[in-house]
Each structure stands twice: as structure tokens, then as C-alpha cells.
N, C-alpha and C positions, 0 to 999 in steps of 0.2 A: 186607219191606213200605217202602214209599217214602212219606212224608208231605209235602205240601208247602204250606203257606198264602201265598194271594197278595194283596194290596190290589186295592182296587175303582180305577179310573180314572174322573176327571170331566175332559169334554174342553171345554174355554172356546171352541173354533170352530177350523176350517179358516180356512187364506189366502187360497185361491182354488180354483175347479171346473177341470175339462177342459172346453176348448173346440174346436167341431169348425173354429173361424174362425182360433184364435191356435195357431201351432206354437212360437215364440218370441218375445223381447223385442225391441223393436226400440232402437235407440239415436236420438240429437237428429236425426240425418241421415235417420231413418226406413230405416235399413239393418236386417234380420235379424242378430242375434249371438249373445247366449246363449241357447241352447235352455230352452224355459219347462219349471217345473217345477210339478205339480198336487198340491193337496191341501196337505200341510204343516198347522203347527197347534201349539196351545199347549195343557197340560195337565197334570195333578196326579194324586199316585198317593194315597189315601187310606186308613186303616185299614179301616172298616168301611165297606159291611157285609162286603168280603171275601170268600173263597172257601178251603175246606180241603177237600185230596181226597187218599183214601191209595189207590195200587195196589199189586197183589201177582200173581204170577203164578198161574195159576191153570188148570185142565183145558178149563174154557169162556171165552166172553166172556161177563159177568155184570155189572152195575151197579146200583147202590141207593143211595138218598138222591135231594134235589132234584137235579132235571136229570139224572137216571140215563139217561133214552134220549139227551141231547144226549151226556153223557159217552160213552156205549159208541160212538156216530159217531165222537167223537177220536181213542178208544184204537185202533180199528178202521183210520181213516183212515191215522194214523201207522205204526201195523205195516206195515200192507200199504205204504204209501212207501216206508222204510229197509227192506222185504227179508225183515222177520221171521218166525217160524215160532210162534213163543209164542201162547199167550191167557192174558188178563189179567182180572183183578177189579178192579173200580172201585167204592170208596166215596166220597161226596159228601156230610161232614158239615154243612157248612151253604153256601149259595152266594147272591150278592147278587142280586136279582131281574133276569130277563131283560129286553130291549128297554127298560129304564129310562133309558140313557144313559150306564150305569156300565161298560161295555166288559166284562160278564159272560163272553161267549161266547169272547172272546181268553184272559182271562185262564185261564179254566175249559179250554179247548184246550191251552196251553201248560203248565198246571200238569199235564196229564194226559203230554203228552207230555215233559216234563222228566222225570217219574216214572219212565215207560217206557226214557227214552234210560238213566237212571242203573241200572234193574235190568239192562240190557242190557248195558252199558258201552259205550253208543255213543259213537266217537269223537268227535265234534262235538254239543253239545249247550248250545251259545249262543242264546237266545231268537231271534234274526233266521234260524238255519237251521231251528230248530222251528218256527217260524210260515209258512215255506214249506211245509215238510212237511205241516201243519194247512190250508193255505191260510187262513192269518189277514194282516192287514197289506197287504190288497188296496188300501186309500186309507189310514186313518189308521196309524201306527204309534206313536202316544204311548202304548197298551197295550204294545206288544210293547217297547221299549225300558224302559219304568215296570217291567213284569214283573221285570226283572235289576236295576234299578237304583233304582227307586222317586223320590220327588223331585218337583220341578217342571221340566218338560221341554219344551223348543221344538225341532219337526223340520222340516227343510228342504223335505220336497216329493218327489214322485217324477218320476224323466226319463222311466220307459218304465212300462207295466203289470206288468212281471216285476222290477221293483227294489222294494225297503223303503225309505222314506223315512230317509233320514241324521238321525240328533239334534245338532243344532248347539250347544247347551247346557243343562246339566242342574245344577239347586241345591237344596240342603235347602231343605222351608218350613218358616217359622216360627209361622203359623199355623193357627188351627182351620178345620173347613167345616163348617157347618151346610145339612143336604140335608131336604130335604121332597119326600116322595112322595105325588102326588094316588091317591084313590082310583081305579080304575078305567080307567085310561088307560096306554098302552103308545105309545112312540115308533115311527116307520116301521122295518120291518127287512124281512129277507126280501126275496122277490120283489119286494113292493113299492119299498125301498129301492134296489132294481138299477133298478128303472124310474124313480124318481125322478131316481138320476142321469144316467141316458139322456136325460130330459127336460133335465135342468141342464145338458148339453153343447150343446143347440141355441139355449139362451138367452142374451141379449145382457146380458153381466156387464161394469159399468164396469171397467176394470183399474185404476182410481184407487181403487177400494175396498181392493184388495187391498196397492197403495204406501200407503194411507193406514193399513191394518190392521199393516202391517210396521215405519212408522214408531210405532206405538202401541206395540209389543213393543218395539224396540229403545232409544224414549228416552222411554217412559212405564212400562210393565209391567216392565222388567228394574230401570235404577235405582233403581224404590222397593224392590224385591223387596230389591235388594242393602243399599239404605239402611235397610230396616223399616219402611218409611213406608207405614201399611194405609190412612189414608186414599186418599194418592194411587194406592198398587197398585188400591184398590177401585174408582176412578173411572175409572183407564185400563182395567181388567181388564172393566168393564161399557160401556165405549164398544165395547171390542175385541168382546167377545160381540154385542153388539147387530150391530155392521156385521157379522161374519161371518154372524148370522139374515137379512140382508140379500139374502146371496147364494143363500139359499134358501124366499125368501119367496114363490116363485111355486109351489111344490107346499107349504108349508108354513100358506100361506095367511093369511101374517104374519111379523112378525119372530120369533115363538115359534110352538112348533107347536101351542098351544093356547090359546083365552081364558084357562083355568084359569092358566096358567105366564104368562102377560100381567099380568092381575090380582094374582098371586102376586108375582110381582118389583117391581110398582109398592107393594104394601104392604109387602113388606120394606125398601125403600128410602126409605120413608116414616118407616120407624122411626128411619132414621140411618146403616142400614147401606150402604154403597155397592157394594161388590163382588158383586152379585146376578147370576145370569144362569141361563140354560139349559142343561143339560150335554148335548153330542153333539144329538142327534134330542128329546131330552127323553122322560119329561115330568119327570126331576126336578130342581128348581131348587137350586143351590146359593148360598149365602152364605159369603164369605172372611169372618170373625169372631176375636174375640178368645174365651175361652172363656166371658168373663161376658158378653158380649154375645149368644153363642151360647143360654147360659140365660136371657137375658132374652124373645129372640125368642119360645124355646119357651112361655115361662109366659104369654107375651100371645097368641100365637096360641090357647092351651088356656084360656085365660081368655076371648077373645072369640071362643072357640068357632070357629074357624079352620081348624081342625086336630085331629089327637088324638096323643097320645103314640106311638103304633104306626105315626104315619106321619112320625115325625121323626128324625134322627140327628143329633148332635153328635161329628165323629169329630174326628180329627187327622192332619197329612200323615203318609205313610209314606214315611222317606227311604232306608230299605235295599232293598227290593225283597220279593221272595218268599224266605221261609225252607223249608228242607228239613229233614229229618232221617229217620233210617234206623231202623225198628223192627223187633225180632227177630221 
């Protein structure tokens, strides 16, 4: 039996979206030069909520635990993709909520695929190959790279539909992350997500937004991270996340995906925390904090009856990626 524990992924925002109008970047003379890249972005792997799965050979396909049906889909898809004949049992001990902005599907699928690859001694077990087998990494690859490496990650975007976005840089992350889960909300997912991206392809997206976001990462986020300057990092991250939200406002009906998210971001910012925003499609709200700040936010939200303990997590960065163990 193989057991794998994975972190969860917090996505701070994409750099750009595909466009039916633009196919390449233009130089100062207006000539098409470097082929344009789509998506890309910035994200972070965190310890909690995380996922733990165990996989073993079995006489037939079975799965148990949270997200069992989805786990069964992933194990069958990977087996069929690599041409195996064996059957497997998957046990999911715990899993982050689906469609919350934490990359749960990608982490679950990669964990199961890697476990099956280990059990059957597949010659290629890297995350990019596994992601292709199970159909992940179609847009963002933060969770794919983060599965193996953990940490704070910047990816460069895809050149075509069949590629996985390359990892540009990765850093250990020094601060804690406070997560707030709203009741009874889910982010856009599944068929609605595919429809949303199709709608966005025909939208007029200001190229200057992507250029500004790249500048914020290169001259704001990364220097502050390297210098361990939490306030500067937080302010740059908040700005980046909001601008990324502008790319999606035609389908989200705003910078954030729901009025609850908008109000929560504003409320946490008013407490003096700078690095606050929406992870991916939401609805999870993140705040980059010191542990003391995180505990203070929790106490204040409970005291003011703005949230309950089960809707909040103070977690820490996962700077190592997934962990694998073999059980007898």
C-alpha cells in the first residue's frame, strides 16, 4: 500500500487569458514577435486542509472516504491512460473541500496517480507526466508543480493547449496563511468553468493589465518575499490579486466572486492585514499573516460573530511538496 499526503494550493491569480484576437506579443513597431502565452500565475502550497490517500492492489475497483467517487474516476483514468490491467482500492482519509479555490481536484488526482505509478513501478512518475495522464494542468499548473516542490511558485503560461505551463521560480515561504471558508458557497467549476473561459476568450482584455501584473510580481512581490518584508509583500499581493480579478469580472460580476468575499476582504484589510484576497474562483479568502496576526483575526471574527471556528484555518506553508510512504 502506498500512502500520500499532499498540501493544498492557494492561487493568487492568473497573468492572462486566451484571446480570439491576439496570437502574439507586438514589438514597438507593431510587429508580431514572441508567441503569446496564456494563463500563467502565482500561487502557494499550504499544509492544511490538505489531502491524504492510500492506494493498494485489489480484485476490483473500490474507493472509500470523502470524495470517493472522484477518487475512483482518477484511478481508473490513470490506469487506462498508461495501459494497466490491475484494479485498485483507494482510501481517502481526509480531503480539502472541493470547488473552494484550493486545487483539491488536482492534488487528489496527482496523489492517486503517483501512488498507482509507485505500486506498478511506472518508469515515469514526475508530476507533469502524471497530470497529462489524468487531464490536469489544462490552464494553471501551480498545483502540478506544487505537488512535487511545495513553496511559493510563479509559472510562465502555456504556449498551446497540449503544454503544461513551465515553472519560472520557486521560493520557500516564511509566513502563515489564514483561510476563511464561507457557508454554503462554491466557486465556479466543471461545465460552468469551461463556459466561463469560453466567454472570456471573446472579451476585450486590456493587455496593460497583464503587463502591470507582471511588473507587480517582478518588482513588488518577489523582492518583498526575498527580503521577508511582510507589509510590502502583502500590499503587492493584494494589488496583484485584485487586478487578476479584473480579468474575470464579466463572469464573476465583480472583482471577487461573491459579495461575501468582497466584504470579507475589506473587513480583514481594515484590521491592518495587507495581503488579503480570493483564491482562484473562490470562495475561500486568504490572508498572509504572522501567526500572531492570524490568531488575532480569528479571535476578532468569533467575537464579532462574523465567522465560526470551523470556518477558519490558520495554516502554514508547505515548502516540501507531497510526502509518500510505503505501508506493509
